C-alpha distance (Angstrom), angle and dihedral (degrees) to the residues before:
residue distance angle dihedral
M1 . . .
L2 3.84 . .
D3 3.76 117.1 .
P4 3.88 107.3 -113.6
A5 3.77 90.5 -144.8
R6 3.81 92.9 57.1
L7 3.81 88.2 43.2
R8 3.82 87.7 56.8
V9 3.85 88.5 52.4
L10 3.79 91.1 59.1
V11 3.87 92.6 44.9
E12 3.75 91.8 51.5
I13 3.85 92.1 47.9
G14 3.77 89.8 49.6
H15 3.83 92.4 50.1
A16 3.79 94.4 43.5
G17 3.84 99.3 40.3
S18 3.77 91.6 -140.7
I19 3.83 138.2 64.6
S20 3.84 93.0 -133.6
A21 3.82 93.3 54.5
A22 3.76 92.4 44.9
A23 3.84 90.1 48.7
A24 3.83 90.7 52.9
R25 3.78 91.5 51.8
L26 3.71 92.6 50.3
A27 3.82 95.1 40.8
F28 3.80 91.4 -119.2
T29 3.77 128.2 127.8
P30 3.84 113.9 -109.4
S31 3.84 89.6 -114.1
A32 3.78 92.6 52.2
L33 3.79 91.7 49.1
S34 3.77 90.7 48.2
Q35 3.83 88.7 53.6
Q36 3.78 91.4 53.3
L37 3.77 90.4 48.8
A38 3.81 91.9 50.3
K39 3.82 90.1 51.6
L40 3.77 90.4 51.8
E41 3.83 90.7 49.1
R42 3.87 90.5 50.2
E43 3.83 90.0 50.2
L44 3.73 91.6 53.0
G45 3.85 97.2 35.5
C46 3.79 95.2 -130.9
R47 3.79 142.5 86.0
L48 3.80 113.3 -99.2
V49 3.82 100.8 -177.9
E50 3.81 137.0 31.6
R51 3.76 115.5 -146.6
G52 3.86 118.6 -136.7
P53 3.77 137.5 173.7
T54 3.86 92.8 -95.1
G55 3.79 98.8 38.3
V56 3.78 140.2 -67.6
T57 3.77 133.8 -50.3
L58 3.79 125.3 -160.7
T59 3.72 119.6 -114.5
R60 3.82 120.6 -130.9
Q61 3.79 89.0 -92.3
G62 3.83 90.4 46.3
K63 3.86 90.6 53.4
V64 3.83 90.4 51.5
L65 3.80 92.3 50.1
L66 3.79 90.4 44.6
R67 3.77 93.1 59.2
H68 3.79 92.1 48.5
G69 3.75 92.3 42.6
E70 3.82 93.4 54.7
R71 3.81 90.0 54.7
V72 3.82 92.7 46.2
L73 3.81 93.2 50.5
G74 3.73 90.0 47.1
E75 3.77 92.2 54.5
L76 3.85 91.7 46.5
R77 3.77 90.6 51.3
D78 3.84 91.0 49.5
A79 3.86 90.0 49.5
E80 3.80 91.5 50.8
R81 3.82 93.6 48.7
A82 3.85 91.1 47.9
V83 3.79 92.4 52.2
R84 3.75 93.8 46.6
A85 3.78 90.9 47.4
S86 3.84 89.5 52.7
I87 3.89 92.6 57.0
E88 3.83 102.6 34.1
T89 3.76 142.8 13.8
V90 3.75 105.5 -91.5
P91 3.87 118.8 -168.3
E92 3.73 112.5 -118.8
S93 3.87 113.9 -107.7
L94 3.74 135.4 -159.3
S95 3.78 126.7 -170.7
I96 3.79 120.1 -166.9
G97 3.75 131.7 -167.4
T98 3.86 117.4 -163.0
F99 3.78 140.2 161.9
S100 3.79 116.2 -111.2
S101 3.79 105.1 -99.5
A102 3.87 92.8 45.9
G103 3.80 85.9 49.2
K104 3.74 87.1 60.1
F105 3.84 105.5 40.3
L106 3.76 106.2 20.7
V107 3.78 112.1 32.4
P108 3.83 110.7 42.6
E109 3.86 98.7 68.8
A110 3.83 90.6 43.7
L111 3.83 91.9 50.1
A112 3.77 91.5 45.8
A113 3.85 91.1 53.0
L114 3.80 89.9 47.4
R115 3.81 90.9 50.3
E116 3.80 90.4 51.6
R117 3.82 90.6 52.1
H118 3.79 95.4 43.9
P119 3.81 108.4 26.2
R120 3.86 93.7 170.9
A121 3.81 94.9 51.2
Q122 3.76 118.2 113.4
L123 3.86 107.8 -125.9
S124 3.79 125.9 -174.0
L125 3.77 137.5 174.4
V126 3.81 133.4 -162.3
D127 3.82 132.3 -178.7
I128 3.79 113.9 -111.5
E129 3.77 120.8 177.0
P130 3.78 113.8 -144.8
P131 2.91 138.2 -81.5
G132 3.87 85.7 33.7
G133 3.76 128.3 85.4
Y134 3.79 105.6 59.8
G135 3.85 92.7 106.6
L136 3.78 89.5 49.9
V137 3.81 89.9 59.8
T138 3.81 90.4 48.0
S139 3.81 91.7 51.7
R140 3.84 92.2 44.8
D141 3.77 93.1 -117.8
L142 3.85 83.5 122.2
D143 3.81 128.3 29.7
V144 3.80 95.0 -164.7
L145 3.85 133.2 23.7
I146 3.79 123.6 -165.6
T147 3.76 109.6 -162.4
H148 3.80 141.3 153.6
R149 3.80 147.2 -141.2
Y150 3.84 122.3 -147.1
P151 3.82 121.4 -156.4
G152 3.77 108.9 -80.7
G153 3.81 93.0 28.0
T154 3.77 129.0 101.8
L155 3.80 131.8 -132.5
P156 3.83 116.7 -118.4
S157 3.78 117.0 -119.9
D158 3.81 109.7 -79.5
N159 3.75 87.8 -135.1
G160 3.81 93.0 -147.7
L161 3.79 95.3 -44.6
H162 3.82 127.0 123.1
R163 3.83 114.3 -107.2
K164 3.82 122.2 -172.5
R165 3.76 128.2 -177.9
L166 3.83 110.3 -125.5
L167 3.81 99.9 -175.4
A168 3.72 149.0 -29.8
D169 3.84 111.1 -111.2
P170 3.86 109.0 -156.7
L171 3.77 119.4 -134.4
R172 3.80 120.3 -130.0
L173 3.76 133.0 -165.9
V174 3.80 108.7 -118.0
L175 3.82 120.1 -160.7
P176 3.83 136.8 166.8
A177 3.80 109.1 -84.3
G178 3.81 92.6 -113.3
H179 3.80 95.6 49.0
R180 3.82 117.4 129.8
L181 3.80 89.9 -118.8
A182 3.83 96.0 47.0
H183 3.87 87.7 103.5
G184 3.74 138.3 26.3
K185 3.76 130.8 25.8
F186 3.76 123.0 -38.6
T187 3.81 139.7 168.2
W188 3.80 134.0 -144.9
R189 3.76 88.7 -100.6
D190 3.77 88.4 64.4
L191 3.80 88.5 61.3
G192 3.84 95.9 55.7
G193 3.78 96.9 94.4
E194 3.77 97.6 44.7
D195 3.81 130.3 111.5
W196 3.83 108.0 -117.2
I197 3.78 132.2 -153.7
S198 3.73 114.1 -147.7
G199 3.84 144.2 127.7
A200 3.75 123.8 -70.3
H201 3.85 122.4 -86.3
G202 3.78 108.5 -59.8
V203 3.81 96.0 19.8
P204 3.83 107.3 127.0
N205 3.83 96.9 -118.5
R206 3.83 89.8 49.8
V207 3.78 90.3 49.3
C208 3.81 87.8 50.8
L209 3.85 93.9 48.7
E210 3.83 92.1 49.3
H211 3.81 90.9 46.1
L212 3.79 93.8 50.9
A213 3.85 92.7 43.3
T214 3.80 91.5 50.7
Q215 3.73 90.5 52.2
A216 3.89 89.3 50.8
G217 3.83 92.0 46.8
I218 3.81 98.8 -114.4
R219 3.77 134.6 113.4
P220 3.81 112.7 -134.6
H221 3.78 119.3 -140.3
V222 3.76 107.8 -140.6
A223 3.80 105.0 -157.7
Y224 3.84 98.6 168.3
E225 3.78 123.3 38.0
T226 3.82 121.2 -156.0
R227 3.80 133.9 132.3
D228 3.86 91.2 -158.3
Y229 3.81 109.5 100.3
E230 3.76 93.1 -158.3
V231 3.78 89.8 57.8
T232 3.82 88.8 44.4
L233 3.79 93.1 55.1
A234 3.84 91.1 45.2
L235 3.77 89.5 54.8
V236 3.78 93.6 46.8
T237 3.83 89.9 48.7
A238 3.78 88.8 53.3
G239 3.81 88.9 56.5
L240 3.78 95.7 -112.9
G241 3.78 99.5 126.7
I242 3.79 148.6 -45.3
S243 3.79 132.1 -89.1
L244 3.77 147.8 -174.9
V245 3.83 108.9 -114.4
P246 3.88 131.3 176.8
V247 3.82 116.0 -111.0
T248 3.82 92.2 -122.8
V249 3.82 88.7 62.4
L250 3.78 91.6 54.3
G251 3.81 98.2 66.4
D252 3.76 95.5 111.9
V253 3.78 99.4 29.7
D254 3.75 117.4 147.7
C255 3.86 102.0 -120.0
D256 3.77 92.3 -168.2
R257 3.82 91.8 62.3
L258 3.78 102.0 31.3
A259 3.81 136.3 50.5
V260 3.77 118.5 -146.4
R261 3.80 115.4 -160.3
V262 3.79 135.2 -177.9
L263 3.81 110.8 -121.8
P264 3.75 115.6 -110.0
G265 3.75 119.8 -106.4
I266 3.81 101.8 -10.1
K267 3.85 128.7 63.2
P268 3.83 104.6 -149.1
A269 3.75 121.5 -175.3
R270 3.78 137.8 172.7
E271 3.80 113.1 -120.8
I272 3.79 117.1 -132.9
F273 3.82 117.8 -150.1
V274 3.75 138.3 -173.5
V275 3.80 118.0 -145.8
H276 3.81 128.5 -166.1
R277 3.79 142.5 139.1
K278 3.78 117.5 -64.7
R279 3.82 93.1 -114.8
P280 3.82 99.8 38.9
P281 3.80 125.6 -171.6
R282 3.77 118.2 -103.6
L283 3.83 94.9 -97.7
V284 3.83 91.1 53.7
A285 3.81 92.3 53.0
E286 3.86 90.5 47.7
L287 3.80 92.5 49.3
V288 3.77 92.3 50.8
G289 3.79 89.5 52.4
L290 3.80 89.6 51.2
L291 3.83 95.9 50.2
T292 3.81 98.3 97.9
P293 3.77 116.3 173.5
G294 3.81 122.8 -106.8
R295 3.80 115.4 -108.0
A296 3.77 109.7 -90.4
R297 3.82 119.8 -145.2
């Protein structure tokens, strides 16, 4: 039978993407963690990770064991909580993972309302960039994950979790106020020669931009790469390029310095989802009920 402690080592490595980061989380030295990993590999008779210059990646066998390990750790954590609750009064807890813009416009009011209802509950929040975080819900490191999918992207397997769409967040074209396309009709073809501001290759909003541009028959020139929408809007305001930005990010936009346009023809939107276990604790169910969408324009 596999040692649960060594199984946790693999799960932490899989989540962190590096031995040093996993070691820090487990309060191990990297060498001690590597020794535990080596013992697990000897027990199974196969390699579980491949080491590279920027971290580690799981082998096919490592990915299989990670999926099972997340479920095992989740069950063990549930068992421990149940026993503790049977012998003492344990404050309810809720851990949330969310991407940055949802953490700004969607989560705070819901958390504040939940805190008012349950002042003794232990609430916590961490930043999780999509599409990550599903495994953390399975392993009970998180109770709730708020994530998204942009046009052109794919949703990860829910791996037995419950996933519910909260809202569709329309995308808008944002330009400097004095831009030639700030007013009047335009087409996607008119955008072909522009400098764009978007995430790096593989970042969801960059995948979305390239997907929509390909459909329109143009090739966007991304001159400035950032996944931070506050930086994006600052660059657009400075006249350095144009960008696609979700409506919920535009709540405080300076309309005197920026132009916000509806894209011609198509109506793209990023979908925002909440993910949790299929039989969630009471606080999870309450939080999901409190997560009301921001008002789209």
